[in-house]
ZAZARO-209421 format. One record per residue (C-alpha): residue number from 1; chain; x, y, z. Coordinates in Angstrom, 2 decimals. Example, Ala and Ser with C-alpha at 12.3 -4.5 7.8 and 13.67 -1.06 7.14 Angstrom:
// ZAZARO-209421
+------+-------+---------+---------+---------+
: resi : chain :       X :       Y :       Z :
+------+-------+---------+---------+---------+
:    1 :     A :   12.30 :   -4.50 :    7.80 :
:    2 :     A :   13.67 :   -1.06 :    7.14 :
+------+-------+---------+---------+---------+
This chain:
// ZAZARO-209421
+------+-------+---------+---------+---------+
: resi : chain :       X :       Y :       Z :
+------+-------+---------+---------+---------+
:    1 :     A :    3.14 :   25.74 :   27.26 :
:    2 :     A :    3.66 :   24.19 :   23.80 :
:    3 :     A :    1.17 :   24.71 :   21.01 :
:    4 :     A :   -1.78 :   22.45 :   21.75 :
:    5 :     A :   -3.14 :   19.72 :   19.49 :
:    6 :     A :   -6.31 :   21.70 :   18.75 :
:    7 :     A :   -4.32 :   24.46 :   17.06 :
:    8 :     A :   -2.28 :   21.94 :   15.09 :
:    9 :     A :   -5.44 :   20.20 :   13.89 :
:   10 :     A :   -6.99 :   23.47 :   12.78 :
:   11 :     A :   -4.14 :   23.98 :   10.32 :
:   12 :     A :   -4.92 :   20.74 :    8.47 :
:   13 :     A :   -7.82 :   22.07 :    6.32 :
:   14 :     A :   -5.72 :   24.93 :    4.92 :
:   15 :     A :   -4.14 :   24.49 :    1.49 :
:   16 :     A :   -0.32 :   24.56 :    1.61 :
:   17 :     A :    2.15 :   26.92 :   -0.01 :
:   18 :     A :    5.79 :   25.87 :   -0.36 :
:   19 :     A :    8.86 :   27.85 :    0.65 :
:   20 :     A :    9.79 :   28.25 :   -3.02 :
:   21 :     A :    6.36 :   29.67 :   -3.80 :
:   22 :     A :    6.76 :   32.05 :   -0.86 :
:   23 :     A :    9.66 :   33.80 :   -2.62 :
:   24 :     A :    7.18 :   36.12 :   -4.33 :
:   25 :     A :    5.75 :   37.15 :   -0.94 :
:   26 :     A :    8.96 :   38.26 :    0.79 :
:   27 :     A :    7.66 :   41.82 :    1.40 :
:   28 :     A :   11.05 :   43.24 :    2.38 :
:   29 :     A :    9.57 :   46.77 :    2.08 :
:   30 :     A :    6.17 :   46.66 :    3.69 :
:   31 :     A :    3.62 :   47.96 :    6.14 :
:   32 :     A :    3.15 :   46.01 :    9.38 :
:   33 :     A :    0.19 :   45.82 :   11.75 :
:   34 :     A :    0.60 :   43.88 :   14.99 :
:   35 :     A :   -2.03 :   42.37 :   17.27 :
:   36 :     A :   -1.83 :   40.43 :   20.53 :
:   37 :     A :   -4.26 :   37.69 :   21.48 :
:   38 :     A :   -4.64 :   34.54 :   23.56 :
:   39 :     A :   -4.79 :   30.93 :   22.39 :
:   40 :     A :   -8.61 :   30.83 :   22.51 :
:   41 :     A :   -8.80 :   33.76 :   20.12 :
:   42 :     A :   -6.23 :   32.13 :   17.84 :
:   43 :     A :   -8.34 :   28.99 :   17.70 :
:   44 :     A :  -11.34 :   31.05 :   16.62 :
:   45 :     A :   -9.30 :   32.89 :   13.98 :
:   46 :     A :   -7.94 :   29.69 :   12.43 :
:   47 :     A :  -11.52 :   28.52 :   12.04 :
:   48 :     A :  -12.22 :   31.52 :    9.80 :
:   49 :     A :   -9.24 :   31.83 :    7.45 :
:   50 :     A :   -9.29 :   28.68 :    5.28 :
:   51 :     A :  -11.17 :   30.27 :    2.35 :
:   52 :     A :   -8.81 :   33.22 :    1.97 :
:   53 :     A :   -5.40 :   32.00 :    3.16 :
:   54 :     A :   -2.78 :   29.33 :    2.45 :
:   55 :     A :   -0.41 :   27.98 :    5.09 :
:   56 :     A :    3.34 :   27.73 :    4.57 :
:   57 :     A :    4.50 :   24.11 :    4.70 :
:   58 :     A :    8.13 :   23.01 :    4.81 :
:   59 :     A :    8.94 :   19.30 :    4.60 :
:   60 :     A :    5.47 :   18.43 :    5.87 :
:   61 :     A :    5.57 :   20.84 :    8.82 :
:   62 :     A :    3.25 :   23.83 :    9.12 :
:   63 :     A :    4.88 :   25.27 :   12.23 :
:   64 :     A :    8.47 :   26.60 :   12.26 :
:   65 :     A :   10.83 :   27.18 :   15.19 :
:   66 :     A :   12.84 :   30.39 :   15.50 :
:   67 :     A :   15.56 :   31.76 :   17.76 :
:   68 :     A :   16.68 :   35.40 :   17.85 :
:   69 :     A :   19.53 :   37.24 :   19.54 :
:   70 :     A :   19.23 :   41.04 :   19.82 :
:   71 :     A :   22.24 :   43.34 :   20.07 :
:   72 :     A :   22.52 :   46.77 :   21.69 :
:   73 :     A :   25.17 :   48.88 :   23.40 :
:   74 :     A :   25.74 :   49.31 :   27.14 :
:   75 :     A :   23.42 :   52.34 :   27.19 :
:   76 :     A :   20.65 :   50.40 :   25.44 :
:   77 :     A :   20.51 :   53.12 :   22.81 :
:   78 :     A :   18.21 :   51.30 :   20.42 :
:   79 :     A :   15.85 :   50.25 :   23.20 :
:   80 :     A :   15.65 :   53.85 :   24.42 :
:   81 :     A :   14.99 :   55.19 :   20.91 :
:   82 :     A :   12.08 :   52.77 :   20.60 :
:   83 :     A :   10.80 :   53.56 :   24.10 :
:   84 :     A :   10.82 :   57.25 :   23.19 :
:   85 :     A :    8.90 :   56.65 :   19.96 :
:   86 :     A :   11.72 :   57.93 :   17.77 :
:   87 :     A :   11.67 :   57.35 :   14.02 :
:   88 :     A :   13.57 :   56.27 :   12.07 :
:   89 :     A :   14.80 :   53.53 :   14.38 :
:   90 :     A :   16.53 :   50.20 :   13.99 :
:   91 :     A :   16.86 :   46.85 :   15.68 :
:   92 :     A :   19.87 :   44.59 :   15.16 :
:   93 :     A :   19.61 :   40.84 :   15.57 :
:   94 :     A :   20.82 :   37.42 :   14.61 :
:   95 :     A :   17.83 :   35.37 :   13.43 :
:   96 :     A :   18.09 :   31.58 :   13.38 :
:   97 :     A :   15.65 :   29.45 :   11.41 :
:   98 :     A :   15.98 :   26.35 :   13.55 :
:   99 :     A :   14.40 :   23.80 :   11.22 :
:  100 :     A :   16.46 :   24.75 :    8.16 :
:  101 :     A :   19.67 :   25.59 :   10.04 :
:  102 :     A :   19.94 :   29.02 :    8.40 :
:  103 :     A :   21.22 :   32.07 :   10.31 :
:  104 :     A :   21.10 :   35.73 :    9.28 :
:  105 :     A :   22.50 :   38.98 :   10.62 :
:  106 :     A :   19.57 :   41.38 :   10.23 :
:  107 :     A :   18.69 :   45.02 :   10.68 :
:  108 :     A :   15.06 :   46.11 :   10.77 :
:  109 :     A :   14.41 :   49.77 :   10.02 :
:  110 :     A :   11.17 :   51.60 :   10.80 :
:  111 :     A :   11.17 :   54.81 :    8.76 :
:  112 :     A :    9.41 :   58.14 :    9.26 :
:  113 :     A :    6.47 :   56.96 :    7.14 :
:  114 :     A :    5.74 :   53.89 :    9.25 :
:  115 :     A :    7.15 :   51.46 :    6.71 :
:  116 :     A :    9.42 :   48.59 :    7.73 :
:  117 :     A :   12.48 :   47.58 :    5.73 :
:  118 :     A :   14.73 :   44.65 :    6.50 :
:  119 :     A :   18.34 :   44.22 :    5.42 :
:  120 :     A :   20.17 :   40.98 :    6.10 :
:  121 :     A :   23.20 :   38.87 :    5.32 :
:  122 :     A :   23.48 :   35.12 :    5.70 :
:  123 :     A :   25.97 :   33.92 :    8.28 :
:  124 :     A :   28.36 :   30.98 :    8.32 :
:  125 :     A :   27.00 :   27.53 :    9.05 :
:  126 :     A :   27.77 :   27.77 :   12.75 :
:  127 :     A :   25.59 :   30.87 :   13.08 :
:  128 :     A :   28.48 :   33.04 :   14.25 :
:  129 :     A :   28.38 :   36.70 :   13.29 :
:  130 :     A :   31.70 :   38.38 :   12.59 :
:  131 :     A :   32.15 :   42.05 :   13.39 :
:  132 :     A :   34.21 :   42.81 :   10.28 :
:  133 :     A :   31.76 :   41.28 :    7.83 :
:  134 :     A :   28.74 :   42.74 :    9.62 :
:  135 :     A :   30.46 :   46.13 :    9.79 :
:  136 :     A :   31.03 :   46.17 :    6.04 :
:  137 :     A :   27.40 :   45.20 :    5.49 :
:  138 :     A :   26.18 :   48.00 :    7.75 :
:  139 :     A :   28.52 :   50.56 :    6.18 :
:  140 :     A :   27.10 :   49.81 :    2.74 :
:  141 :     A :   23.58 :   50.45 :    3.97 :
:  142 :     A :   24.43 :   53.25 :    6.49 :
:  143 :     A :   21.87 :   51.96 :    8.94 :
:  144 :     A :   23.00 :   52.35 :   12.56 :
:  145 :     A :   23.16 :   55.30 :   14.97 :
:  146 :     A :   25.89 :   53.54 :   17.01 :
:  147 :     A :   29.05 :   51.60 :   16.05 :
:  148 :     A :   28.72 :   47.86 :   15.72 :
:  149 :     A :   31.77 :   47.21 :   17.87 :
:  150 :     A :   30.01 :   48.87 :   20.82 :
:  151 :     A :   27.17 :   46.34 :   20.64 :
:  152 :     A :   26.81 :   43.06 :   22.47 :
:  153 :     A :   24.11 :   40.39 :   22.91 :
:  154 :     A :   21.37 :   41.71 :   25.20 :
:  155 :     A :   18.45 :   39.30 :   25.02 :
:  156 :     A :   17.48 :   36.13 :   23.16 :
:  157 :     A :   14.10 :   34.65 :   22.47 :
:  158 :     A :   12.56 :   31.53 :   20.99 :
:  159 :     A :    9.10 :   31.01 :   19.52 :
:  160 :     A :    7.09 :   28.95 :   17.07 :
:  161 :     A :    5.56 :   30.50 :   13.98 :
:  162 :     A :    2.65 :   29.77 :   11.66 :
:  163 :     A :    2.79 :   31.69 :    8.36 :
:  164 :     A :   -0.33 :   32.31 :    6.28 :
:  165 :     A :   -0.44 :   33.93 :    2.84 :
:  166 :     A :   -3.47 :   35.39 :    1.08 :
:  167 :     A :   -4.35 :   33.83 :   -2.25 :
:  168 :     A :   -3.38 :   37.01 :   -4.14 :
:  169 :     A :    0.18 :   36.77 :   -2.68 :
:  170 :     A :    0.10 :   40.40 :   -1.50 :
:  171 :     A :   -0.06 :   39.75 :    2.23 :
:  172 :     A :    1.65 :   37.55 :    4.79 :
:  173 :     A :    0.23 :   36.80 :    8.21 :
:  174 :     A :    2.59 :   35.48 :   10.89 :
:  175 :     A :    1.30 :   33.96 :   14.12 :
:  176 :     A :    3.85 :   33.48 :   16.91 :
:  177 :     A :    3.27 :   31.28 :   19.95 :
:  178 :     A :    5.33 :   29.67 :   22.74 :
:  179 :     A :    7.42 :   32.82 :   23.14 :
:  180 :     A :   10.16 :   32.81 :   25.79 :
:  181 :     A :   12.95 :   35.25 :   26.68 :
:  182 :     A :   16.42 :   34.92 :   28.18 :
:  183 :     A :   18.24 :   38.10 :   29.23 :
:  184 :     A :   21.93 :   37.66 :   28.44 :
:  185 :     A :   23.14 :   40.05 :   31.17 :
:  186 :     A :   20.64 :   39.65 :   34.04 :
:  187 :     A :   20.14 :   35.93 :   33.43 :
:  188 :     A :   16.37 :   36.34 :   33.92 :
:  189 :     A :   14.05 :   34.06 :   31.94 :
:  190 :     A :   10.40 :   34.72 :   31.10 :
:  191 :     A :    7.87 :   32.33 :   29.57 :
:  192 :     A :    4.94 :   33.99 :   27.78 :
:  193 :     A :    2.36 :   31.24 :   28.13 :
:  194 :     A :   -0.93 :   31.71 :   26.27 :
:  195 :     A :    0.30 :   34.83 :   24.44 :
:  196 :     A :   -0.16 :   34.96 :   20.67 :
:  197 :     A :    1.46 :   37.65 :   18.51 :
:  198 :     A :   -0.15 :   38.23 :   15.13 :
:  199 :     A :    1.46 :   40.40 :   12.48 :
:  200 :     A :   -0.16 :   41.39 :    9.21 :
:  201 :     A :    2.48 :   42.29 :    6.62 :
:  202 :     A :    1.24 :   43.89 :    3.44 :
:  203 :     A :    2.65 :   45.31 :    0.25 :
:  204 :     A :    1.35 :   48.84 :    0.79 :
:  205 :     A :   -2.36 :   49.16 :    1.64 :
:  206 :     A :   -3.63 :   46.16 :   -0.31 :
:  207 :     A :   -6.97 :   44.68 :    0.84 :
:  208 :     A :   -6.71 :   42.35 :    3.83 :
:  209 :     A :   -9.49 :   39.83 :    4.60 :
:  210 :     A :   -8.00 :   39.01 :    8.00 :
:  211 :     A :   -8.37 :   42.56 :    9.34 :
:  212 :     A :  -12.16 :   42.17 :    9.34 :
:  213 :     A :  -11.82 :   38.80 :   11.06 :
:  214 :     A :   -9.60 :   40.27 :   13.76 :
:  215 :     A :  -12.10 :   43.06 :   14.40 :
:  216 :     A :  -14.93 :   40.54 :   14.66 :
:  217 :     A :  -12.97 :   38.59 :   17.28 :
:  218 :     A :  -12.07 :   41.79 :   19.16 :
:  219 :     A :   -8.39 :   41.18 :   18.64 :
:  220 :     A :   -7.04 :   44.70 :   18.90 :
:  221 :     A :   -4.01 :   46.34 :   17.27 :
:  222 :     A :   -1.06 :   46.62 :   19.61 :
:  223 :     A :    2.55 :   47.45 :   18.95 :
:  224 :     A :    4.77 :   44.59 :   20.08 :
:  225 :     A :    8.54 :   44.58 :   19.75 :
:  226 :     A :    9.95 :   41.28 :   20.94 :
:  227 :     A :   13.19 :   43.06 :   21.79 :
:  228 :     A :   11.62 :   45.89 :   23.77 :
:  229 :     A :    8.97 :   43.83 :   25.57 :
:  230 :     A :   11.53 :   41.17 :   26.41 :
:  231 :     A :   13.90 :   43.78 :   27.83 :
:  232 :     A :   11.11 :   45.49 :   29.78 :
:  233 :     A :   10.23 :   42.15 :   31.39 :
:  234 :     A :   13.74 :   40.94 :   32.18 :
:  235 :     A :   16.06 :   43.93 :   32.65 :
:  236 :     A :   15.86 :   45.26 :   36.24 :
:  237 :     A :   15.70 :   49.04 :   36.56 :
:  238 :     A :   15.14 :   49.71 :   32.86 :
:  239 :     A :   12.89 :   52.59 :   31.80 :
:  240 :     A :    9.55 :   51.09 :   30.74 :
:  241 :     A :    6.86 :   53.71 :   31.45 :
:  242 :     A :    5.82 :   54.13 :   27.81 :
:  243 :     A :    5.22 :   50.38 :   27.56 :
:  244 :     A :    3.14 :   50.17 :   30.77 :
:  245 :     A :   -0.29 :   49.89 :   29.13 :
:  246 :     A :    1.01 :   47.25 :   26.74 :
:  247 :     A :    2.58 :   45.26 :   29.58 :
:  248 :     A :   -0.72 :   45.30 :   31.50 :
:  249 :     A :   -2.57 :   43.92 :   28.46 :
:  250 :     A :    0.05 :   41.22 :   27.98 :
:  251 :     A :   -0.21 :   40.22 :   31.64 :
:  252 :     A :   -4.00 :   39.86 :   31.36 :
:  253 :     A :   -3.74 :   37.74 :   28.23 :
:  254 :     A :   -1.11 :   35.42 :   29.69 :
:  255 :     A :   -3.31 :   34.83 :   32.73 :
:  256 :     A :   -6.42 :   33.79 :   30.75 :
+------+-------+---------+---------+---------+
């Protein structure tokens, strides 16, 4: 179900921030807090944020389209590390910014202190990732527990994103809707209608006005890895017990 007109209209009162101005809010070394909600809760939240937050606007658009391809080996090593709660852990992906035509090979690292770091390299115009170049990139940063040449595309997703920034430029709030998955090996597709994924990204433990708003709306913290949840929903026979409670909550939200 595409983002409805009500949500789009609620973005209009927010003051814009340009992509160039966003450069100071990249937060490549940050703390993340994730929340899951439904579209009704998102509507209520957007009615509360205009005093404290700006909305990213690119060429007149306040909603951006994304595609992501996640890589793993045949044993799903990185999925299993995440399922087991291991830290540090990594996820490897190709992220495509659909509207701008930019593609990046990325590695996200969650360290032992709960902080998230992201390393990335821009890809050629066709979005292709080349093993040799990516391997050199990974060797420089010594990031992965498994060789790159043992990895292959496992699952892709697409979604639409609203990005808000606090006026002090110390926090970014991303709001993802219209999420869908396609499993590259099983061929199974899954549409996540009505699900909203909210992520608060801060430079350390700086004050966050939106956290009080989320509590008021009873939008609860919940870990949500698009890679792991997508795999749990579309990969037959995969181990998913540690995600069971999360999957039940997601199912309830998507049915509202």
